[in-house]
py3Dmol code that shows the C-alpha trace and the ligand (Angstrom):
import py3Dmol

protein = """\
ATOM      1  CA  MET A   1     -43.777  35.190  12.735  1.00  0.00           C
ATOM      2  CA  ARG A   2     -41.426  35.628  15.558  1.00  0.00           C
ATOM      3  CA  ARG A   3     -40.641  32.300  17.384  1.00  0.00           C
ATOM      4  CA  SER A   4     -38.399  31.033  20.125  1.00  0.00           C
ATOM      5  CA  ILE A   5     -35.821  28.524  18.642  1.00  0.00           C
ATOM      6  CA  VAL A   6     -33.755  26.228  20.704  1.00  0.00           C
ATOM      7  CA  ILE A   7     -30.036  26.936  19.833  1.00  0.00           C
ATOM      8  CA  GLY A   8     -28.340  25.184  22.724  1.00  0.00           C
ATOM      9  CA  CYS A   9     -29.075  22.513  25.356  1.00  0.00           C
ATOM     10  CA  GLY A  10     -27.081  21.186  28.329  1.00  0.00           C
ATOM     11  CA  GLY A  11     -27.519  19.064  31.470  1.00  0.00           C
ATOM     12  CA  TYR A  12     -25.729  18.245  34.699  1.00  0.00           C
ATOM     13  CA  VAL A  13     -26.161  15.613  37.332  1.00  0.00           C
ATOM     14  CA  PRO A  14     -24.186  15.337  40.636  1.00  0.00           C
ATOM     15  CA  GLU A  15     -21.445  12.615  40.721  1.00  0.00           C
ATOM     16  CA  ARG A  16     -23.001  10.591  43.545  1.00  0.00           C
ATOM     17  CA  VAL A  17     -25.088   7.540  42.302  1.00  0.00           C
ATOM     18  CA  VAL A  18     -27.587   6.150  44.731  1.00  0.00           C
ATOM     19  CA  THR A  19     -28.779   2.631  43.749  1.00  0.00           C
ATOM     20  CA  ASN A  20     -32.068   1.032  44.814  1.00  0.00           C
ATOM     21  CA  GLU A  21     -30.015  -1.475  46.636  1.00  0.00           C
ATOM     22  CA  GLU A  22     -28.381   1.251  48.679  1.00  0.00           C
ATOM     23  CA  LEU A  23     -31.755   2.649  49.652  1.00  0.00           C
ATOM     24  CA  SER A  24     -33.058  -0.761  50.623  1.00  0.00           C
ATOM     25  CA  ARG A  25     -30.368  -0.724  53.458  1.00  0.00           C
ATOM     26  CA  THR A  26     -32.019   2.206  55.168  1.00  0.00           C
ATOM     27  CA  VAL A  27     -35.786   1.871  54.467  1.00  0.00           C
ATOM     28  CA  ASP A  28     -38.073  -1.050  53.923  1.00  0.00           C
ATOM     29  CA  THR A  29     -37.925  -1.377  50.167  1.00  0.00           C
ATOM     30  CA  SER A  30     -36.371  -3.453  47.390  1.00  0.00           C
ATOM     31  CA  ASP A  31     -34.861  -2.994  43.894  1.00  0.00           C
ATOM     32  CA  GLU A  32     -37.602  -5.248  42.589  1.00  0.00           C
ATOM     33  CA  TRP A  33     -40.459  -3.058  44.077  1.00  0.00           C
ATOM     34  CA  ILE A  34     -38.910   0.221  42.870  1.00  0.00           C
ATOM     35  CA  VAL A  35     -38.168  -1.064  39.287  1.00  0.00           C
ATOM     36  CA  ALA A  36     -41.619  -2.660  38.931  1.00  0.00           C
ATOM     37  CA  ARG A  37     -43.627   0.355  40.215  1.00  0.00           C
ATOM     38  CA  THR A  38     -41.581   3.257  38.872  1.00  0.00           C
ATOM     39  CA  GLY A  39     -38.909   2.109  36.417  1.00  0.00           C
ATOM     40  CA  ILE A  40     -36.217   3.709  38.581  1.00  0.00           C
ATOM     41  CA  ARG A  41     -32.885   1.870  39.036  1.00  0.00           C
ATOM     42  CA  GLU A  42     -30.650   4.626  40.292  1.00  0.00           C
ATOM     43  CA  ARG A  43     -30.522   8.448  40.838  1.00  0.00           C
ATOM     44  CA  ARG A  44     -28.019  11.141  41.500  1.00  0.00           C
ATOM     45  CA  ILE A  45     -27.796  13.008  44.726  1.00  0.00           C
ATOM     46  CA  ALA A  46     -25.963  16.350  45.190  1.00  0.00           C
ATOM     47  CA  ALA A  47     -22.904  16.646  47.406  1.00  0.00           C
ATOM     48  CA  ASP A  48     -23.443  18.535  50.730  1.00  0.00           C
ATOM     49  CA  ASN A  49     -21.779  21.690  49.443  1.00  0.00           C
ATOM     50  CA  GLU A  50     -23.610  21.594  46.048  1.00  0.00           C
ATOM     51  CA  LEU A  51     -26.492  23.995  45.731  1.00  0.00           C
ATOM     52  CA  THR A  52     -29.327  24.137  43.274  1.00  0.00           C
ATOM     53  CA  SER A  53     -27.574  27.173  41.770  1.00  0.00           C
ATOM     54  CA  ASP A  54     -24.381  25.176  41.261  1.00  0.00           C
ATOM     55  CA  LEU A  55     -26.274  22.476  39.275  1.00  0.00           C
ATOM     56  CA  GLY A  56     -28.108  25.106  37.375  1.00  0.00           C
ATOM     57  CA  THR A  57     -24.940  27.003  36.583  1.00  0.00           C
ATOM     58  CA  ARG A  58     -23.286  23.830  35.213  1.00  0.00           C
ATOM     59  CA  ALA A  59     -26.245  23.019  32.974  1.00  0.00           C
ATOM     60  CA  ALA A  60     -26.391  26.620  31.782  1.00  0.00           C
ATOM     61  CA  ASP A  61     -22.627  26.585  30.971  1.00  0.00           C
ATOM     62  CA  ALA A  62     -23.117  23.380  28.829  1.00  0.00           C
ATOM     63  CA  ALA A  63     -26.089  24.864  27.012  1.00  0.00           C
ATOM     64  CA  LEU A  64     -24.156  28.121  26.270  1.00  0.00           C
ATOM     65  CA  ARG A  65     -21.296  26.009  24.914  1.00  0.00           C
ATOM     66  CA  ASP A  66     -23.663  23.901  22.806  1.00  0.00           C
ATOM     67  CA  ALA A  67     -25.115  27.167  21.375  1.00  0.00           C
ATOM     68  CA  GLY A  68     -21.691  28.614  20.773  1.00  0.00           C
ATOM     69  CA  ILE A  69     -22.544  31.933  22.558  1.00  0.00           C
ATOM     70  CA  ASP A  70     -21.242  33.779  25.637  1.00  0.00           C
ATOM     71  CA  ALA A  71     -23.171  34.344  28.791  1.00  0.00           C
ATOM     72  CA  GLY A  72     -22.915  38.047  27.936  1.00  0.00           C
ATOM     73  CA  ASP A  73     -25.279  37.483  24.912  1.00  0.00           C
ATOM     74  CA  ILE A  74     -28.182  36.439  27.183  1.00  0.00           C
ATOM     75  CA  ASP A  75     -31.048  38.775  27.645  1.00  0.00           C
ATOM     76  CA  LEU A  76     -33.233  36.825  30.028  1.00  0.00           C
ATOM     77  CA  ILE A  77     -32.764  34.100  32.644  1.00  0.00           C
ATOM     78  CA  VAL A  78     -35.729  31.969  33.897  1.00  0.00           C
ATOM     79  CA  VAL A  79     -35.140  29.219  36.379  1.00  0.00           C
ATOM     80  CA  ALA A  80     -37.712  26.560  37.373  1.00  0.00           C
ATOM     81  CA  THR A  81     -37.176  25.234  40.848  1.00  0.00           C
ATOM     82  CA  SER A  82     -39.030  24.287  43.947  1.00  0.00           C
ATOM     83  CA  THR A  83     -35.761  23.801  45.806  1.00  0.00           C
ATOM     84  CA  PRO A  84     -34.172  27.313  45.717  1.00  0.00           C
ATOM     85  CA  ASP A  85     -30.844  27.978  47.405  1.00  0.00           C
ATOM     86  CA  ASP A  86     -32.591  30.451  49.752  1.00  0.00           C
ATOM     87  CA  THR A  87     -36.142  31.857  50.374  1.00  0.00           C
ATOM     88  CA  PHE A  88     -34.881  34.891  48.410  1.00  0.00           C
ATOM     89  CA  PRO A  89     -33.220  36.122  46.253  1.00  0.00           C
ATOM     90  CA  ALA A  90     -34.194  34.044  43.259  1.00  0.00           C
ATOM     91  CA  THR A  91     -31.826  31.205  42.372  1.00  0.00           C
ATOM     92  CA  ALA A  92     -31.873  32.669  38.900  1.00  0.00           C
ATOM     93  CA  THR A  93     -29.970  35.801  40.128  1.00  0.00           C
ATOM     94  CA  LYS A  94     -27.285  33.524  41.765  1.00  0.00           C
ATOM     95  CA  ILE A  95     -26.784  31.586  38.511  1.00  0.00           C
ATOM     96  CA  GLN A  96     -26.625  34.959  36.746  1.00  0.00           C
ATOM     97  CA  ALA A  97     -23.791  36.049  39.093  1.00  0.00           C
ATOM     98  CA  ASN A  98     -22.132  32.663  38.705  1.00  0.00           C
ATOM     99  CA  LEU A  99     -22.179  33.179  34.919  1.00  0.00           C
ATOM    100  CA  GLY A 100     -20.455  36.474  35.410  1.00  0.00           C
ATOM    101  CA  ILE A 101     -23.168  38.657  33.976  1.00  0.00           C
ATOM    102  CA  SER A 102     -25.317  41.462  35.195  1.00  0.00           C
ATOM    103  CA  GLY A 103     -28.274  43.490  33.992  1.00  0.00           C
ATOM    104  CA  PRO A 104     -30.764  41.181  32.224  1.00  0.00           C
ATOM    105  CA  PRO A 105     -33.855  40.175  34.170  1.00  0.00           C
ATOM    106  CA  ALA A 106     -33.499  36.892  36.157  1.00  0.00           C
ATOM    107  CA  PHE A 107     -36.175  35.198  38.047  1.00  0.00           C
ATOM    108  CA  ASP A 108     -37.569  31.889  39.502  1.00  0.00           C
ATOM    109  CA  ILE A 109     -40.786  30.100  38.440  1.00  0.00           C
ATOM    110  CA  GLN A 110     -42.350  27.772  40.963  1.00  0.00           C
ATOM    111  CA  ALA A 111     -44.653  25.052  39.442  1.00  0.00           C
ATOM    112  CA  VAL A 112     -43.063  21.995  40.927  1.00  0.00           C
ATOM    113  CA  CYS A 113     -42.660  19.240  38.343  1.00  0.00           C
ATOM    114  CA  THR A 114     -44.446  21.324  35.679  1.00  0.00           C
ATOM    115  CA  GLY A 115     -41.902  24.245  36.343  1.00  0.00           C
ATOM    116  CA  PHE A 116     -39.902  23.761  33.183  1.00  0.00           C
ATOM    117  CA  ILE A 117     -42.965  23.871  31.005  1.00  0.00           C
ATOM    118  CA  TYR A 118     -44.060  27.027  32.802  1.00  0.00           C
ATOM    119  CA  ALA A 119     -40.520  28.558  32.485  1.00  0.00           C
ATOM    120  CA  LEU A 120     -40.327  27.759  28.783  1.00  0.00           C
ATOM    121  CA  THR A 121     -43.837  29.258  28.180  1.00  0.00           C
ATOM    122  CA  THR A 122     -42.841  32.430  30.117  1.00  0.00           C
ATOM    123  CA  ALA A 123     -39.487  32.894  28.291  1.00  0.00           C
ATOM    124  CA  ASP A 124     -41.134  32.122  24.910  1.00  0.00           C
ATOM    125  CA  SER A 125     -43.839  34.698  25.531  1.00  0.00           C
ATOM    126  CA  LEU A 126     -41.329  37.364  26.663  1.00  0.00           C
ATOM    127  CA  LEU A 127     -39.095  36.750  23.648  1.00  0.00           C
ATOM    128  CA  ARG A 128     -42.036  36.833  21.225  1.00  0.00           C
ATOM    129  CA  ALA A 129     -43.054  40.165  22.822  1.00  0.00           C
ATOM    130  CA  GLY A 130     -39.688  41.563  22.017  1.00  0.00           C
ATOM    131  CA  GLN A 131     -38.269  41.441  25.587  1.00  0.00           C
ATOM    132  CA  GLY A 132     -34.797  40.554  24.347  1.00  0.00           C
ATOM    133  CA  ASN A 133     -33.578  38.080  21.795  1.00  0.00           C
ATOM    134  CA  ARG A 134     -31.941  35.192  23.734  1.00  0.00           C
ATOM    135  CA  ALA A 135     -33.066  33.422  26.969  1.00  0.00           C
ATOM    136  CA  LEU A 136     -31.589  30.864  29.199  1.00  0.00           C
ATOM    137  CA  VAL A 137     -34.331  28.578  30.593  1.00  0.00           C
ATOM    138  CA  ILE A 138     -33.191  26.320  33.361  1.00  0.00           C
ATOM    139  CA  GLY A 139     -34.764  23.634  35.466  1.00  0.00           C
ATOM    140  CA  ALA A 140     -32.615  22.892  38.635  1.00  0.00           C
ATOM    141  CA  GLU A 141     -33.482  20.886  41.655  1.00  0.00           C
ATOM    142  CA  THR A 142     -31.980  19.428  44.896  1.00  0.00           C
ATOM    143  CA  PHE A 143     -35.089  17.455  45.961  1.00  0.00           C
ATOM    144  CA  SER A 144     -32.734  15.355  48.194  1.00  0.00           C
ATOM    145  CA  ARG A 145     -32.958  18.370  50.608  1.00  0.00           C
ATOM    146  CA  ILE A 146     -36.757  18.269  51.035  1.00  0.00           C
ATOM    147  CA  ILE A 147     -37.142  14.439  51.066  1.00  0.00           C
ATOM    148  CA  ASP A 148     -38.029  12.585  54.258  1.00  0.00           C
ATOM    149  CA  TRP A 149     -35.348   9.923  53.962  1.00  0.00           C
ATOM    150  CA  ASN A 150     -37.405   7.671  56.378  1.00  0.00           C
ATOM    151  CA  ASP A 151     -40.460   7.678  54.154  1.00  0.00           C
ATOM    152  CA  ARG A 152     -40.115   4.832  51.683  1.00  0.00           C
ATOM    153  CA  ARG A 153     -43.134   6.020  49.715  1.00  0.00           C
ATOM    154  CA  THR A 154     -41.189   9.223  48.523  1.00  0.00           C
ATOM    155  CA  CYS A 155     -37.466   8.793  49.166  1.00  0.00           C
ATOM    156  CA  VAL A 156     -36.998   6.214  46.390  1.00  0.00           C
ATOM    157  CA  LEU A 157     -38.479   8.456  43.783  1.00  0.00           C
ATOM    158  CA  PHE A 158     -36.996  11.898  43.875  1.00  0.00           C
ATOM    159  CA  ALA A 159     -33.484  13.157  43.000  1.00  0.00           C
ATOM    160  CA  ASP A 160     -31.184  16.042  41.968  1.00  0.00           C
ATOM    161  CA  GLY A 161     -30.026  17.523  38.638  1.00  0.00           C
ATOM    162  CA  ALA A 162     -30.358  20.417  36.235  1.00  0.00           C
ATOM    163  CA  GLY A 163     -30.983  21.010  32.551  1.00  0.00           C
ATOM    164  CA  ALA A 164     -30.969  24.152  30.451  1.00  0.00           C
ATOM    165  CA  LEU A 165     -32.034  25.433  26.969  1.00  0.00           C
ATOM    166  CA  VAL A 166     -30.831  28.507  25.103  1.00  0.00           C
ATOM    167  CA  LEU A 167     -33.635  30.072  23.206  1.00  0.00           C
ATOM    168  CA  GLU A 168     -33.224  32.628  20.469  1.00  0.00           C
ATOM    169  CA  ALA A 169     -35.987  34.636  18.792  1.00  0.00           C
ATOM    170  CA  ALA A 170     -36.099  34.427  15.030  1.00  0.00           C
ATOM    171  CA  GLU A 171     -38.474  35.156  12.220  1.00  0.00           C
ATOM    172  CA  GLN A 172     -40.216  32.114  10.756  1.00  0.00           C
ATOM    173  CA  PRO A 173     -42.771  31.772   7.873  1.00  0.00           C
ATOM    174  CA  GLY A 174     -45.562  31.030  10.336  1.00  0.00           C
ATOM    175  CA  ASP A 175     -46.298  27.524   9.140  1.00  0.00           C
ATOM    176  CA  THR A 176     -46.554  24.990  11.956  1.00  0.00           C
ATOM    177  CA  ALA A 177     -45.718  22.195   9.437  1.00  0.00           C
ATOM    178  CA  THR A 178     -42.217  23.569   8.834  1.00  0.00           C
ATOM    179  CA  ASP A 179     -41.420  26.368  11.280  1.00  0.00           C
ATOM    180  CA  ARG A 180     -38.575  25.809  13.733  1.00  0.00           C
ATOM    181  CA  GLY A 181     -39.097  26.723  17.437  1.00  0.00           C
ATOM    182  CA  ILE A 182     -41.882  26.658  20.018  1.00  0.00           C
ATOM    183  CA  LEU A 183     -45.155  26.241  18.136  1.00  0.00           C
ATOM    184  CA  LYS A 184     -47.608  26.034  21.098  1.00  0.00           C
ATOM    185  CA  ASN A 185     -47.752  25.799  24.876  1.00  0.00           C
ATOM    186  CA  CYS A 186     -50.594  24.825  27.181  1.00  0.00           C
ATOM    187  CA  LEU A 187     -50.485  25.508  30.963  1.00  0.00           C
ATOM    188  CA  HIS A 188     -53.069  24.314  33.655  1.00  0.00           C
ATOM    189  CA  ALA A 189     -53.429  24.363  37.390  1.00  0.00           C
ATOM    190  CA  ASP A 190     -56.035  23.265  39.909  1.00  0.00           C
ATOM    191  CA  GLY A 191     -55.232  24.154  43.563  1.00  0.00           C
ATOM    192  CA  ARG A 192     -57.963  21.978  44.968  1.00  0.00           C
ATOM    193  CA  TYR A 193     -55.565  19.105  44.935  1.00  0.00           C
ATOM    194  CA  ARG A 194     -52.895  20.710  47.113  1.00  0.00           C
ATOM    195  CA  ASP A 195     -53.101  17.980  49.772  1.00  0.00           C
ATOM    196  CA  LEU A 196     -52.159  15.163  47.383  1.00  0.00           C
ATOM    197  CA  LEU A 197     -48.687  16.531  46.823  1.00  0.00           C
ATOM    198  CA  TYR A 198     -47.064  19.319  49.020  1.00  0.00           C
ATOM    199  CA  VAL A 199     -44.219  20.315  51.275  1.00  0.00           C
ATOM    200  CA  ASP A 200     -45.235  20.553  55.015  1.00  0.00           C
ATOM    201  CA  GLY A 201     -43.239  23.765  55.574  1.00  0.00           C
ATOM    202  CA  GLY A 202     -42.592  27.198  54.318  1.00  0.00           C
ATOM    203  CA  PRO A 203     -41.581  30.687  55.365  1.00  0.00           C
ATOM    204  CA  SER A 204     -44.998  31.990  55.960  1.00  0.00           C
ATOM    205  CA  SER A 205     -46.678  28.894  57.245  1.00  0.00           C
ATOM    206  CA  THR A 206     -44.171  27.191  59.529  1.00  0.00           C
ATOM    207  CA  GLN A 207     -40.898  29.203  59.165  1.00  0.00           C
ATOM    208  CA  THR A 208     -39.260  25.907  58.327  1.00  0.00           C
ATOM    209  CA  THR A 209     -38.269  24.197  55.066  1.00  0.00           C
ATOM    210  CA  GLY A 210     -40.472  21.134  55.509  1.00  0.00           C
ATOM    211  CA  HIS A 211     -40.547  17.772  53.768  1.00  0.00           C
ATOM    212  CA  LEU A 212     -42.322  16.466  50.690  1.00  0.00           C
ATOM    213  CA  ARG A 213     -45.477  14.541  51.293  1.00  0.00           C
ATOM    214  CA  MET A 214     -47.415  12.658  48.617  1.00  0.00           C
ATOM    215  CA  ASP A 215     -50.457  10.483  48.103  1.00  0.00           C
ATOM    216  CA  GLY A 216     -48.756   8.625  45.259  1.00  0.00           C
ATOM    217  CA  ARG A 217     -51.844   6.736  44.004  1.00  0.00           C
ATOM    218  CA  GLY A 218     -54.036   9.849  44.022  1.00  0.00           C
ATOM    219  CA  VAL A 219     -51.326  11.812  42.015  1.00  0.00           C
ATOM    220  CA  PHE A 220     -50.941   8.834  39.637  1.00  0.00           C
ATOM    221  CA  ARG A 221     -54.715   8.768  38.801  1.00  0.00           C
ATOM    222  CA  HIS A 222     -54.813  12.575  38.013  1.00  0.00           C
ATOM    223  CA  ALA A 223     -51.438  12.436  36.163  1.00  0.00           C
ATOM    224  CA  VAL A 224     -52.683   9.824  33.645  1.00  0.00           C
ATOM    225  CA  VAL A 225     -55.942  11.747  32.898  1.00  0.00           C
ATOM    226  CA  ASN A 226     -54.375  15.275  32.823  1.00  0.00           C
ATOM    227  CA  LEU A 227     -51.550  14.286  30.647  1.00  0.00           C
ATOM    228  CA  ALA A 228     -53.651  12.460  28.142  1.00  0.00           C
ATOM    229  CA  LYS A 229     -55.833  15.567  27.832  1.00  0.00           C
ATOM    230  CA  VAL A 230     -52.974  18.194  27.557  1.00  0.00           C
ATOM    231  CA  VAL A 231     -50.953  16.368  24.932  1.00  0.00           C
ATOM    232  CA  GLN A 232     -54.063  16.326  22.788  1.00  0.00           C
ATOM    233  CA  GLU A 233     -54.850  20.032  23.574  1.00  0.00           C
ATOM    234  CA  VAL A 234     -51.363  21.140  22.635  1.00  0.00           C
ATOM    235  CA  MET A 235     -51.734  19.651  19.166  1.00  0.00           C
ATOM    236  CA  ASP A 236     -55.363  20.873  18.607  1.00  0.00           C
ATOM    237  CA  GLY A 237     -55.449  23.677  16.046  1.00  0.00           C
ATOM    238  CA  THR A 238     -51.875  23.171  14.880  1.00  0.00           C
ATOM    239  CA  GLY A 239     -52.627  20.856  11.972  1.00  0.00           C
ATOM    240  CA  LEU A 240     -50.139  18.393  13.552  1.00  0.00           C
ATOM    241  CA  ALA A 241     -51.183  14.959  14.590  1.00  0.00           C
ATOM    242  CA  PRO A 242     -49.572  12.289  16.951  1.00  0.00           C
ATOM    243  CA  GLU A 243     -47.908  10.533  13.909  1.00  0.00           C
ATOM    244  CA  ASP A 244     -45.950  13.693  13.194  1.00  0.00           C
ATOM    245  CA  ILE A 245     -44.119  13.566  16.576  1.00  0.00           C
ATOM    246  CA  ASP A 246     -40.591  12.466  16.330  1.00  0.00           C
ATOM    247  CA  TRP A 247     -39.958  12.527  20.142  1.00  0.00           C
ATOM    248  CA  LEU A 248     -42.098  12.585  23.201  1.00  0.00           C
ATOM    249  CA  VAL A 249     -40.036  14.113  26.029  1.00  0.00           C
ATOM    250  CA  PRO A 250     -42.148  13.583  29.190  1.00  0.00           C
ATOM    251  CA  HIS A 251     -41.572  14.516  32.789  1.00  0.00           C
ATOM    252  CA  GLN A 252     -39.825  11.528  34.302  1.00  0.00           C
ATOM    253  CA  ALA A 253     -41.862  10.649  37.358  1.00  0.00           C
ATOM    254  CA  ASN A 254     -42.912   7.066  36.574  1.00  0.00           C
ATOM    255  CA  LYS A 255     -42.321   4.736  33.620  1.00  0.00           C
ATOM    256  CA  ARG A 256     -45.915   3.546  33.967  1.00  0.00           C
ATOM    257  CA  ILE A 257     -47.344   6.983  33.558  1.00  0.00           C
ATOM    258  CA  ILE A 258     -44.998   7.697  30.608  1.00  0.00           C
ATOM    259  CA  ASP A 259     -45.974   4.447  28.879  1.00  0.00           C
ATOM    260  CA  GLY A 260     -49.671   5.354  29.418  1.00  0.00           C
ATOM    261  CA  THR A 261     -49.205   8.826  27.688  1.00  0.00           C
ATOM    262  CA  ALA A 262     -47.282   7.323  24.827  1.00  0.00           C
ATOM    263  CA  LYS A 263     -50.021   4.609  24.269  1.00  0.00           C
ATOM    264  CA  LYS A 264     -52.768   7.279  24.317  1.00  0.00           C
ATOM    265  CA  LEU A 265     -50.795   9.071  21.581  1.00  0.00           C
ATOM    266  CA  GLY A 266     -50.256   5.866  19.647  1.00  0.00           C
ATOM    267  CA  LEU A 267     -46.454   6.359  19.884  1.00  0.00           C
ATOM    268  CA  SER A 268     -44.039   3.347  20.070  1.00  0.00           C
ATOM    269  CA  THR A 269     -41.527   3.307  22.909  1.00  0.00           C
ATOM    270  CA  ASP A 270     -38.674   4.058  20.530  1.00  0.00           C
ATOM    271  CA  LYS A 271     -40.195   7.572  20.083  1.00  0.00           C
ATOM    272  CA  VAL A 272     -40.147   8.314  23.893  1.00  0.00           C
ATOM    273  CA  VAL A 273     -37.051   9.663  25.652  1.00  0.00           C
ATOM    274  CA  LEU A 274     -36.829   7.809  28.959  1.00  0.00           C
ATOM    275  CA  THR A 275     -34.345   8.803  31.634  1.00  0.00           C
ATOM    276  CA  VAL A 276     -36.341   7.932  34.840  1.00  0.00           C
ATOM    277  CA  ASP A 277     -34.297   4.693  35.071  1.00  0.00           C
ATOM    278  CA  HIS A 278     -31.034   6.536  35.859  1.00  0.00           C
ATOM    279  CA  HIS A 279     -32.238  10.089  36.924  1.00  0.00           C
ATOM    280  CA  GLY A 280     -35.287   9.279  38.976  1.00  0.00           C
ATOM    281  CA  ASN A 281     -37.771  12.186  39.375  1.00  0.00           C
ATOM    282  CA  THR A 282     -35.744  15.507  39.233  1.00  0.00           C
ATOM    283  CA  SER A 283     -38.995  17.542  39.211  1.00  0.00           C
ATOM    284  CA  ALA A 284     -38.385  20.780  37.155  1.00  0.00           C
ATOM    285  CA  ALA A 285     -34.988  19.505  35.927  1.00  0.00           C
ATOM    286  CA  SER A 286     -36.396  16.255  34.353  1.00  0.00           C
ATOM    287  CA  VAL A 287     -37.518  17.456  30.927  1.00  0.00           C
ATOM    288  CA  PRO A 288     -34.396  19.618  30.121  1.00  0.00           C
ATOM    289  CA  LEU A 289     -32.228  16.850  31.396  1.00  0.00           C
ATOM    290  CA  ALA A 290     -33.891  14.367  29.102  1.00  0.00           C
ATOM    291  CA  LEU A 291     -33.633  16.798  26.219  1.00  0.00           C
ATOM    292  CA  ALA A 292     -29.893  17.334  26.908  1.00  0.00           C
ATOM    293  CA  GLU A 293     -29.312  13.550  26.947  1.00  0.00           C
ATOM    294  CA  ALA A 294     -31.244  12.734  23.771  1.00  0.00           C
ATOM    295  CA  ALA A 295     -29.832  15.710  21.876  1.00  0.00           C
ATOM    296  CA  GLY A 296     -26.351  15.056  23.161  1.00  0.00           C
ATOM    297  CA  ASP A 297     -26.329  11.462  21.925  1.00  0.00           C
ATOM    298  CA  GLY A 298     -27.780  12.318  18.513  1.00  0.00           C
ATOM    299  CA  ARG A 299     -31.328  11.082  18.909  1.00  0.00           C
ATOM    300  CA  ILE A 300     -32.881  14.411  18.672  1.00  0.00           C
ATOM    301  CA  ASN A 301     -31.891  16.272  15.471  1.00  0.00           C
ATOM    302  CA  ARG A 302     -32.675  19.652  13.922  1.00  0.00           C
ATOM    303  CA  GLY A 303     -36.086  19.606  12.320  1.00  0.00           C
ATOM    304  CA  ASP A 304     -37.552  16.944  14.802  1.00  0.00           C
ATOM    305  CA  LEU A 305     -40.969  17.649  16.089  1.00  0.00           C
ATOM    306  CA  LEU A 306     -40.995  17.348  20.002  1.00  0.00           C
ATOM    307  CA  LEU A 307     -43.799  17.063  22.498  1.00  0.00           C
ATOM    308  CA  LEU A 308     -42.817  17.936  26.101  1.00  0.00           C
ATOM    309  CA  GLU A 309     -45.268  17.391  28.955  1.00  0.00           C
ATOM    310  CA  ALA A 310     -45.297  17.430  32.755  1.00  0.00           C
ATOM    311  CA  MET A 311     -47.601  17.285  35.709  1.00  0.00           C
ATOM    312  CA  GLY A 312     -46.875  17.988  39.415  1.00  0.00           C
ATOM    313  CA  GLY A 313     -47.776  19.623  42.697  1.00  0.00           C
ATOM    314  CA  GLY A 314     -50.359  22.217  42.789  1.00  0.00           C
ATOM    315  CA  PHE A 315     -51.691  20.407  40.789  1.00  0.00           C
ATOM    316  CA  THR A 316     -50.032  21.933  37.843  1.00  0.00           C
ATOM    317  CA  TRP A 317     -49.686  20.401  34.355  1.00  0.00           C
ATOM    318  CA  GLY A 318     -48.785  21.498  30.896  1.00  0.00           C
ATOM    319  CA  ALA A 319     -47.314  20.739  27.442  1.00  0.00           C
ATOM    320  CA  SER A 320     -45.207  22.254  24.728  1.00  0.00           C
ATOM    321  CA  LEU A 321     -44.865  21.546  21.026  1.00  0.00           C
ATOM    322  CA  LEU A 322     -41.706  22.540  19.345  1.00  0.00           C
ATOM    323  CA  ARG A 323     -39.608  21.860  16.289  1.00  0.00           C
ATOM    324  CA  TRP A 324     -35.870  21.449  17.257  1.00  0.00           C
TER     325      TRP A 324
END
"""
ligand_1 = """\
48
UT7
O -43.579 14.226 39.790
C -44.766 14.703 40.272
C -45.875 13.810 40.071
N -45.637 12.584 40.811
C -46.069 11.456 40.211
O -46.463 11.425 39.120
C -46.091 10.144 41.066
C -47.286 9.436 40.827
N -47.410 8.288 41.634
C -46.656 7.143 41.481
O -45.721 7.207 40.624
C -47.003 5.919 42.153
O -48.286 6.002 42.750
C -45.978 5.550 43.185
C -44.708 5.051 42.484
C -45.626 6.625 44.139
C -46.444 4.369 44.071
O -46.835 3.281 43.312
P -48.236 2.537 43.439
O -48.217 1.423 42.569
O -49.308 3.620 43.324
O -48.219 2.041 44.956
P -49.025 2.345 46.173
O -48.804 3.700 46.639
O -50.474 1.967 45.806
O -48.437 1.322 47.236
C -48.637 -0.155 47.139
C -47.955 -0.765 48.271
C -48.384 -0.163 49.643
O -48.498 -1.152 50.584
P -50.007 -1.826 50.862
O -50.777 -0.675 51.454
O -50.534 -2.244 49.624
O -49.586 -2.970 51.844
C -47.218 0.738 49.944
O -47.126 0.804 51.433
O -46.495 -0.535 48.206
C -46.049 -0.011 49.410
N -44.879 0.830 49.187
C -43.644 0.335 49.097
N -43.200 -0.914 49.209
C -41.851 -1.040 48.961
C -44.895 2.162 49.005
N -43.593 2.531 48.794
C -42.891 1.497 48.730
C -41.504 1.154 48.653
N -40.991 -0.079 48.751
N -40.653 2.151 48.270
"""
view = py3Dmol.view(width=600, height=400)
view.addModel(protein, "pdb")
view.setStyle({"model": 0}, {"cartoon": {"style": "trace"}})
view.addModel(ligand_1, "xyz")
view.setStyle({"model": 1}, {"stick": {}})
view.zoomTo()
view.show()
């Protein structure tokens, strides 16, 4: 069976660290409130001249180095982002040009915080269908550009960063108990909940970029339910059970949501990759950034079973099960 195997992983966060204490000087908040409600202690914010494509290019470079291949070996680039450099062309094509290559298809996926799971599923499907052998899958965001910095309900949560995986198609025996690579993906969306998390601008509606608006409590309630369901769904029919999981790599929106999902799976906290404390919520970049950190420091190793999950605006939500 042809499967998409991760052969490289990399991440990049901007240099500038913004602490909770720094935010408490501009909006009515406190380190105590932010840590207790979200688990976030600090986040990274891009420099004025740093674009989403710049962050994505740095992450892609790191992933290519990790894989030990050249950009010229890539057959497909998929970028998950809700904060593209421009309305068009796709940020993926800018990253492609930055990497010094031309020819292979490059496009963006927009599924907000679930974007990386959607991008991974898309790249996996194309590789398995024979559309090339190697793909770069990138999550890259500059949410600082769409944040209302006067809204304490959202400005303490979101941040900037990028992460990338290199996938390579390879024949595997077809046994989920031992195969390497992506074993199963599940994607969902429900557009009825648009008003709980959206950006109040866009090229067609207002001809402006707009700012992020969120009913945090409403999103929280749906996130807990949807994520508990989708992590079960992605294991159904695979013959694998929660006790087989080596690492839960969740979207990093809120430590309380992550703890809830781990608890539902019966996983102890030492099997959860947590970066929300120092990355904040980087939307589509959060899962690949967490992967890059945990693979880079030796926690995630070849042969480990990983469960990735995310939920975000749309609503969209999804999960992927893969063996590293
Ligand atoms: O990544 C995409 C998916 N997004 C998510 O998954 C986010 C889901 N939601 C959440 O993570 C949480 O709902 C939040 C962290 C956004 C908020 O936490 P919460 O425990 O749900 O708080 P809340 O919205 O119910 O607000 C509680 C109180 C309110 O005051 P009152 O009405 O009780 O007087 C807020 O005005 O906390 C107030 N508040 C703040 N206080 C200090 C809201 N933001 C802040 C703040 N600092 N930054």
